[in-house]
KOLNUDO-25453 format. One record per residue (C-alpha): z, y, x; residue in one letter; residue number from 1. Coordinates in Angstrom, 3 decimals, always signed. Each point is the difference from the previous one (the first is absolute). Layout:
BEGIN
Z; Y; X; a; NUM
...
REM end
This chain:
BEGIN
+2.304; -38.876; +31.071; m; 1
+0.827; -0.289; -3.603; s; 2
+1.976; +3.325; +0.215; t; 3
-2.989; +1.699; +1.603; l; 4
-2.382; -1.332; -2.679; r; 5
+2.250; +1.187; -2.839; r; 6
+0.232; +3.473; +1.712; t; 7
-3.838; +0.136; +0.296; m; 8
-0.461; -1.000; -3.569; r; 9
+2.394; +2.743; -1.121; r; 10
-1.840; +2.588; +2.071; r; 11
-3.261; -1.206; -1.385; g; 12
+1.182; +0.461; -3.587; r; 13
+1.248; +3.453; +0.853; s; 14
-3.397; +0.980; +1.263; r; 15
-1.887; -1.359; -2.978; r; 16
+1.879; +1.955; -2.608; g; 17
+2.747; +2.390; -0.683; p; 18
+3.426; -1.312; +0.077; a; 19
+1.553; +2.785; -1.984; h; 20
+1.027; -1.218; -3.503; p; 21
-1.496; +1.512; -3.080; r; 22
+2.394; +1.574; -2.402; f; 23
+0.038; -1.501; -3.504; r; 24
+0.570; +3.516; -1.371; t; 25
-3.449; +1.165; +1.255; s; 26
-1.555; -0.158; -3.469; v; 27
+2.880; +1.953; -1.534; r; 28
-0.367; +2.823; +2.553; w; 29
-3.713; -0.041; -0.598; w; 30
+0.599; +0.515; -3.746; i; 31
+2.670; +2.603; +0.579; a; 32
-2.607; +2.046; +2.095; g; 33
-2.451; +0.237; -2.967; r; 34
+0.135; +2.225; -2.982; t; 35
+0.513; -1.457; -3.501; v; 36
-3.494; +1.098; -1.003; h; 37
-1.625; -1.721; +2.932; a; 38
+1.963; -3.217; -0.683; l; 39
-0.968; -0.010; -3.662; l; 40
-3.671; +0.579; +0.808; l; 41
+0.003; -2.794; +2.631; m; 42
+1.676; -2.422; -2.442; t; 43
-2.483; +0.814; -2.770; l; 44
-2.884; -0.235; +2.425; g; 45
+1.101; -3.336; +1.277; a; 46
+0.489; -1.314; -3.610; l; 47
-3.443; +1.307; -1.010; a; 48
-1.616; -1.692; +3.056; g; 49
+1.776; -3.235; -0.844; l; 50
-1.165; +0.164; -3.598; s; 51
-3.601; +0.477; +1.085; v; 52
+0.207; -2.969; +2.365; v; 53
+1.594; -2.192; -2.725; v; 54
-2.554; +1.114; -2.621; a; 55
-2.900; -0.845; +2.409; t; 56
+1.476; -3.421; +0.850; a; 57
+0.585; -0.585; -3.768; w; 58
-3.624; +0.754; -0.854; t; 59
-1.258; -2.141; +2.827; l; 60
+2.062; -3.053; -1.020; t; 61
-0.270; +0.204; -3.838; e; 62
-1.658; -2.745; -1.903; n; 63
-3.035; +1.816; -1.602; s; 64
-3.682; -0.904; -0.422; p; 65
-0.912; +3.607; +0.711; r; 66
-1.741; +0.603; +3.429; p; 67
+2.173; +1.627; +2.685; m; 68
-2.239; +3.100; +0.014; a; 69
+0.675; +0.540; -3.742; d; 70
+3.749; -0.428; +0.475; r; 71
+0.200; +2.808; +2.634; f; 72
-2.564; +2.272; -1.808; s; 73
+2.391; +0.269; -3.007; d; 74
+1.995; +2.914; +1.392; e; 75
+1.979; +0.625; -3.109; e; 76
+1.282; -3.507; -0.100; r; 77
+0.862; +0.125; +3.769; l; 78
+1.879; +3.211; -0.598; l; 79
+1.936; -1.465; -2.951; d; 80
+0.850; -3.089; +2.078; l; 81
+1.171; +2.157; +2.893; s; 82
+2.280; +2.034; -2.253; l; 83
+1.345; -3.257; -1.538; s; 84
+0.810; -1.236; +3.525; v; 85
+1.673; +3.362; +0.878; l; 86
+2.183; -0.198; -3.064; r; 87
+0.953; -3.509; +0.970; a; 88
+0.758; +1.067; +3.555; c; 89
+2.480; +2.674; -1.288; v; 90
+1.636; -2.469; -2.343; g; 91
-1.129; +1.365; -3.373; t; 92
-2.614; -2.562; -0.916; d; 93
-1.011; -3.679; +0.780; n; 94
-3.362; -1.579; +0.839; l; 95
-1.358; -2.878; -2.083; s; 96
-1.519; -2.475; +2.462; p; 97
-2.395; -2.673; -0.994; e; 98
+1.910; -3.275; -0.602; p; 99
-2.009; -2.160; +2.451; d; 100
-0.547; +2.612; +2.707; s; 101
+2.252; -0.336; +2.961; t; 102
-1.341; +3.255; +1.435; a; 103
+0.894; +1.905; -3.157; h; 104
+3.440; -1.545; -0.091; q; 105
+0.551; +1.131; +3.655; l; 106
-1.242; +3.518; -0.660; l; 107
+2.157; +0.362; -3.131; a; 108
+3.038; -1.195; +2.076; t; 109
-0.713; +2.530; +2.700; v; 110
-0.253; +2.794; -2.580; a; 111
+3.276; -1.124; -1.732; s; 112
+1.914; -0.244; +3.281; v; 113
-1.176; +3.418; +0.973; t; 114
+1.009; +1.393; -3.376; g; 115
+3.441; -1.398; +0.556; a; 116
+0.357; +1.406; +3.522; l; 117
-1.390; +3.510; -0.574; v; 118
+2.996; +1.273; -1.966; p; 119
+2.333; -1.230; +2.748; a; 120
-2.132; +1.561; +2.667; v; 121
-0.115; +3.346; -1.777; l; 122
+3.726; -0.073; -0.562; l; 123
+0.478; -0.670; +3.698; g; 124
-2.180; +2.991; +0.934; i; 125
+1.992; +2.191; -2.355; v; 126
+3.291; -1.113; +1.528; l; 127
-1.286; +0.494; +3.492; i; 128
-1.276; +3.518; -0.777; k; 129
+3.368; +0.826; -1.661; m; 130
+2.019; -0.978; +3.080; f; 131
-2.471; +1.080; +2.620; a; 132
+1.421; +3.543; +0.138; l; 133
-1.921; +2.547; +2.101; r; 134
+2.127; +3.110; -0.568; p; 135
-1.600; +2.226; +2.592; f; 136
-3.512; +1.298; +0.589; v; 137
-0.814; +0.687; +3.674; w; 138
-2.199; +2.637; +1.432; r; 139
-3.063; -1.663; +1.423; r; 140
+0.613; +1.036; +3.585; r; 141
+2.814; +1.184; +2.185; a; 142
-0.540; +3.589; +1.243; s; 143
+0.853; +1.148; +3.456; i; 144
+0.692; +3.636; +0.688; s; 145
+2.081; +2.172; +2.327; h; 146
+3.743; -0.627; -0.078; a; 147
+0.660; +3.611; -1.101; w; 148
-1.866; -0.746; -3.374; t; 149
+2.801; -2.242; -1.163; a; 150
+1.912; +1.142; -3.128; d; 151
+3.256; +0.568; +1.869; f; 152
+0.653; +3.538; +1.207; p; 153
+2.346; -1.096; +2.898; g; 154
-2.308; -2.626; +1.290; y; 155
-3.009; +2.287; -0.421; s; 156
+1.685; +2.757; +2.026; r; 157
+0.960; -2.377; +2.773; r; 158
-3.521; -1.123; +0.341; n; 159
-1.678; +3.400; -0.466; a; 160
-1.181; +0.062; +3.580; d; 161
-0.623; -3.705; +0.336; s; 162
-3.290; -1.938; -0.114; d; 163
+1.699; -3.131; -1.295; d; 164
-1.296; -1.509; -3.258; a; 165
+1.542; -1.505; -2.995; i; 166
-1.242; -2.600; -2.509; i; 167
+0.307; +0.599; -3.732; a; 168
-0.125; -2.940; -2.379; v; 169
-0.193; +1.081; -3.671; r; 170
+0.684; -1.789; -3.236; f; 171
+1.244; +0.657; -3.560; y; 172
+1.841; -1.841; -2.722; n; 173
-2.422; -1.104; -2.655; r; 174
+2.604; -1.298; -2.618; f; 175
+0.200; +1.942; -3.227; d; 176
+2.597; -2.240; -1.845; n; 177
+2.087; -1.265; +2.883; l; 178
+2.464; +2.098; +1.983; s; 179
+0.115; -0.732; +3.787; v; 180
+2.960; +1.125; +2.112; v; 181
+1.318; -0.404; +3.631; d; 182
-3.396; -0.074; +1.675; l; 183
-0.078; -0.914; +3.649; r; 184
-2.846; +0.058; +2.460; a; 185
-0.329; -1.683; +3.405; r; 186
-2.791; -0.181; +2.474; a; 187
-0.961; -2.718; +2.505; h; 188
-2.671; -0.337; +2.693; l; 189
-1.770; -3.388; +0.352; r; 190
-2.171; -0.728; +3.064; y; 191
-1.201; -2.911; +2.093; l; 192
+0.167; -0.321; +3.775; e; 193
-0.690; -2.686; +2.578; r; 194
+2.977; -2.039; +1.176; s; 195
+0.539; +0.507; +3.729; p; 196
+0.823; -3.786; +0.308; h; 197
-2.893; -1.802; -1.634; d; 198
-2.336; +2.640; -1.154; g; 199
+0.326; -0.788; -3.715; s; 200
+0.200; +2.769; -2.651; l; 201
+3.518; +0.929; -1.066; v; 202
+0.858; +2.012; -3.036; i; 203
+2.375; +2.811; +0.554; y; 204
+1.715; +2.273; -2.521; k; 205
+1.709; +3.313; +0.632; q; 206
+2.143; +1.885; -2.430; w; 207
-1.164; +3.594; -0.143; l; 208
+2.111; +3.065; -0.625; k; 209
-0.719; +2.068; -3.145; v; 210
+1.258; +3.458; -0.938; l; 211
+2.993; -0.129; -2.244; d; 212
+0.894; +2.530; -2.816; a; 213
+1.199; +2.404; +2.670; n; 214
-3.129; -0.294; +2.156; g; 215
+1.772; -2.123; +2.689; e; 216
-1.393; -3.264; +1.373; p; 217
+1.599; -2.903; -1.791; a; 218
-0.426; -3.695; -0.720; d; 219
-1.013; +0.742; -3.594; e; 220
-0.623; +2.720; -2.525; r; 221
+1.819; -0.145; -3.299; s; 222
-0.351; +1.787; -3.321; w; 223
+2.730; -0.188; -2.704; l; 224
-2.315; +0.834; -2.970; a; 225
-3.682; -0.902; -0.458; v; 226
-1.669; +2.288; -2.465; e; 227
-2.870; -1.291; -2.082; r; 228
-3.322; +0.712; +1.723; g; 229
+1.556; +2.074; +2.752; a; 230
-1.528; -0.407; +3.415; p; 231
+2.052; -1.056; +2.972; f; 232
-0.710; +0.147; +3.757; t; 233
+1.191; -2.128; +2.807; v; 234
-0.174; +2.016; +3.175; w; 235
-0.370; -2.136; +3.284; i; 236
+0.207; +1.930; +3.187; p; 237
-2.503; -1.063; +2.573; v; 238
+1.756; +1.704; +2.945; e; 239
-3.353; +0.451; +1.726; a; 240
-3.089; +2.168; -0.562; p; 241
-2.933; -1.544; -2.023; v; 242
-3.289; +1.543; +0.911; a; 243
-2.194; -2.695; -1.498; e; 244
+0.235; -3.278; -1.836; l; 245
+1.015; -2.790; +0.654; p; 246
+3.231; +1.449; +1.468; f; 247
+1.355; -2.100; +2.993; r; 248
+3.593; +0.977; +0.146; r; 249
+2.859; +0.160; -2.531; i; 250
+3.716; +0.538; +0.602; q; 251
-0.198; -1.029; +3.613; g; 252
-2.155; -3.122; -0.523; k; 253
-3.376; -0.042; +1.771; e; 254
-2.588; -1.698; -2.044; l; 255
-3.025; -0.032; +2.329; s; 256
+0.557; -3.599; +0.923; g; 257
+0.906; -1.156; -3.457; s; 258
-2.133; -1.381; -2.801; s; 259
+0.368; -0.483; -3.801; g; 260
+2.156; +3.107; -0.165; v; 261
+1.263; +0.728; -3.475; k; 262
+2.463; +2.298; -1.494; l; 263
+2.174; -1.432; -2.862; l; 264
+1.888; +2.258; -2.405; v; 265
+2.282; -1.895; -2.399; r; 266
+1.728; +1.379; -3.079; l; 267
+2.980; -1.405; -1.839; t; 268
+1.670; +1.414; -3.114; a; 269
+2.013; -0.950; -3.040; r; 270
-0.868; +0.303; -3.694; t; 271
+2.305; +1.653; -2.575; v; 272
+0.941; -2.371; -2.869; g; 273
-1.583; -3.117; +1.474; l; 274
+2.213; +0.153; +3.112; g; 275
-2.798; -1.733; +2.034; t; 276
-1.354; +0.908; +3.372; e; 277
-3.724; +0.891; +0.339; v; 278
-1.839; +0.108; +3.289; a; 279
-3.412; +1.053; +1.195; d; 280
-1.674; +0.410; +3.337; e; 281
-3.135; +1.306; +1.625; r; 282
-1.717; -1.003; +3.173; w; 283
-1.939; +2.527; +1.987; f; 284
-2.491; -1.400; +2.461; d; 285
-0.487; +2.050; +3.164; l; 286
-3.559; -1.210; +0.499; e; 287
-1.193; -0.098; -3.633; a; 288
-0.150; +3.708; -0.792; g; 289
+3.469; +0.100; -1.883; d; 290
+0.912; +3.097; +1.897; f; 291
-1.523; +3.456; -0.076; e; 292
+0.625; +3.289; +1.848; l; 293
+1.121; +2.944; -2.122; g; 294
+2.694; +0.986; -2.513; r; 295
-0.127; -1.470; -3.463; f; 296
-0.708; +2.142; -2.977; v; 297
+3.326; +0.746; -1.794; p; 298
+0.677; +0.041; -3.679; l; 299
+1.035; +3.153; -1.914; q; 300
+3.028; -0.823; -2.041; p; 301
+0.247; +1.674; -3.408; d; 302
+3.051; -0.919; -1.988; l; 303
-1.619; +1.423; -3.138; g; 304
-2.656; -2.652; +0.170; k; 305
-0.042; -3.786; -0.161; d; 306
+0.009; -1.435; +3.530; v; 307
-3.431; -1.516; -0.440; w; 308
-1.392; +3.506; -0.747; r; 309
+1.141; +1.488; +3.277; w; 310
-2.665; +1.582; +2.265; e; 311
-0.976; -2.153; +3.016; g; 312
-0.147; -3.442; -1.514; w; 313
-3.860; +0.015; +0.155; s; 314
+0.348; +0.532; +3.847; e; 315
+2.947; -2.312; +0.617; f; 316
-2.006; -1.948; +2.615; d; 317
-1.482; +3.191; +1.556; g; 318
+0.853; +2.075; +2.947; l; 319
+0.540; +3.812; +0.283; i; 320
-3.356; +1.335; +1.134; p; 321
+1.467; +2.544; +2.407; r; 322
+3.369; +0.283; +1.774; p; 323
+2.696; +2.107; -1.795; r; 324
+1.662; +2.761; +1.844; p; 325
+3.357; -1.030; +1.567; s; 326
+1.934; +2.197; -2.414; g; 327
-1.555; -1.496; -3.172; e; 328
+1.462; -3.057; -1.479; r; 329
-1.579; -1.885; -2.913; p; 330
+2.100; -0.800; -3.124; l; 331
+0.937; -3.567; -0.110; d; 332
+2.818; -1.680; -1.897; p; 333
+0.491; -2.657; +2.742; s; 334
REM end
């Protein structure tokens, strides 16, 4: 009976709340996902809000014969007090509490402790942003077009009379002052299906084939050099026609009975000089509008111009409005 009761208690706890542990690095990843400007604005906003709260509490608890209405009607004094608190919260000034006021002593301590912690917090944000490298910028959606539209003449000819589709995932290197080499791209399919034994959901992962440098299906695509700002494309054969979205079949896997279907494209590369490995990845949700039918708008390389001045960047997330003739191939450095 005791074993049964323990089992029931464990089941009860599992129903009341999630059992999955929370990662201690969640705050770090949250900071890494924000821009420096946003983090600075949020920090200043939080300090300004704290200064107003401390100034209000300071005014409420000060030992003064003035009526409370007169204290808060003096806007200039309140502003000066708020600015003094703000300077104390960033560690450049100190508040002068009344000797016999416990409330003032407490508020002054809060401001001083905040002023001591703010530099450490800002330094931590800077370090996180320095090491949270996001070397690649992804195209917003993955485009799906006919297999013959792939940028490989041999593969295109073999599929000239086929209705099969191909997925194109686009990205470019954003680094101006860091050289990236030996770029590799892999693709996985993640989906959930019911277990035939107990009916529970089981997560499955399938390694997808991508087209290599010769236009042949392979486990990964690799590039020896990664030019600054140059766009790259990972071509993923569907091996089935795609008449409408969401598509329900890819490389022999039927997805009609699956849920939570997502496509993962993961990039790994090495940096010149630092000798470190950088990695990035992008999840494309089959049900969340992360795919679109049509061929992406290509860039027009011009070696006489800076890469950021090439034509096509303004439509990097767009699609070609009309199908191109089979004999016409867009210029694309990837």
